[in-house]
C-alpha positions, 0 to 999 in steps of 0.5 A, spaced: 901 180 176 896 182 182 898 189 181 896 189 174 890 186 176 888 191 181 890 197 177 885 194 171 880 193 176 881 200 179 881 203 172 874 200 171 871 203 176 873 210 173 870 208 166 863 211 166 857 206 166 855 205 159 861 207 156 862 205 148 855 204 148 849 208 144 847 213 150 840 216 150 837 220 144 840 227 144 836 232 148 833 238 143 834 245 144 829 250 147 828 253 140 827 246 137 822 245 143 818 251 141 818 249 134 815 242 136 810 245 141 808 250 135 807 245 130 803 241 135 798 246 137 797 247 130 796 240 129 791 240 134 787 246 131 785 242 125 779 237 126 780 230 124 779 228 117 781 235 115 785 236 109 792 238 110 798 240 107 805 237 110 812 239 109 817 235 112 824 237 114 827 232 108 823 237 103 818 232 102 811 235 101 804 231 102 797 232 102 792 228 105 787 228 111 789 229 118 788 223 123 789 222 130 794 227 134 798 224 139 804 228 143 809 225 138 806 226 132 799 225 128 797 220 122 796 222 115 792 219 110 793 220 103 792 217 096 797 213 092 794 211 085 787 208 087 789 206 094 789 210 101 796 210 105 797 212 112 803 214 115 805 216 122 808 223 122 812 225 128 813 233 130 821 232 130 821 231 122 815 236 121 817 243 118 810 245 117 802 243 117 797 247 114 789 246 113 788 246 106 781 250 103 780 254 109 782 261 108 787 264 112 786 270 117 789 275 112 785 273 106 778 273 111 780 280 113 781 283 106 775 280 104 771 283 110 775 290 108 773 290 101 765 288 103 765 294 108 768 299 103 763 297 098 757 297 103 759 304 105 760 306 098 753 303 097 750 307 103 753 314 100 750 312 093 743 311 096 744 318 100 746 322 094 740 319 090 735 320 095 737 328 096 737 328 088 730 325 088 728 330 093 730 337 090 
């Protein structure tokens, strides 16, 4: 009996602590960490109260106003019927966030390109008309 008890006690020393319990949350991959940092950077660029469209990894899409941004996520105020709801969105569950109503950099570049082309065309037209008038 003493031998069985001593074997059990020695065996219990070999089992790692916390065995059979839920351990800490699994660590994220480097790619997931980069995605979260990118989303956090985008969220910090949007002013509080700005209109945003949020897509979650669960395929859910929400539109509302940006609230306070923290290291773990941000709050989103959105309308459901006649009431305003507030939801905490974590960067872990977030797929994308973008400000609504603000033109993208590509749209702005195209607009400036078209305006520049029209200005050049207008200048050329004025030069031609002045030459015709002086002849």
